[in-house]
C-alpha positions, -999 to 999 in steps of 0.1 A, spaced: 291 -412 -408 278 -407 -443 251 -382 -454 226 -410 -462 193 -411 -445 187 -444 -429 156 -454 -410 177 -453 -378 188 -417 -386 152 -407 -393 141 -422 -360 169 -404 -341 160 -371 -359 123 -376 -351 131 -384 -315 153 -353 -312 126 -332 -329 100 -345 -304 123 -338 -275 130 -302 -288 92 -297 -293 85 -309 -257 112 -286 -243 99 -257 -263 64 -264 -250 78 -266 -214 96 -233 -218 65 -217 -233 44 -230 -203 70 -216 -178 70 -183 -196 33 -181 -194 33 -190 -157 60 -163 -151 39 -137 -169 8 -147 -149 29 -144 -117 42 -110 -127 6 -98 -134 -6 -112 -101 23 -94 -82 15 -62 -100 -21 -65 -89 -10 -72 -53 13 -42 -54 -14 -19 -67 -38 -31 -40 -11 -25 -13 -6 10 -27 -43 17 -27 -46 4 9 -16 24 20 -31 56 5 -64 48 22 -46 42 55 -27 75 50 -59 94 44 -75 78 75 -46 89 96 -47 124 82 -84 127 90 -78 113 125 -50 138 132 -72 166 118 -100 156 141 -77 154 171 -62 188 164 -97 203 160 -107 188 193 -76 200 210 -82 235 196 -117 235 209 -106 224 244 -79 251 244 -104 277 234 -128 265 261 -100 266 287 -89 300 276 -125 313 280 -128 298 314 -95 313 325 -106 348 312 -139 345 331 -120 335 363 -96 364 358 -125 389 353 -142 374 384 -110 377 405 -103 412 392 -139 422 401 -136 406 435 -103 423 441 -118 457 431 -146 451 456 -122 442 483 -99 472 476 -129 497 477 -141 487 511 
């Protein structure tokens, strides 16, 4: 093969150049799609993290409310038991003084 440029060589080179250009365009499109996918996944991940944080906060508030309610019930029960104790002690005092 000689170094001469023939019309056939020029056609082959032009064809190869077109093929390379098309492949580069395809690669560029794929890169862009990959970047868009990564951005989309990042958005989804951030949204999941926000949702998880919100869920965690809701659970914490619910637990705090439940603990507060339990403490209130325990305090009420304690007061009732003290009243019953005082009543029984008073009744016992009356019975013993008879």
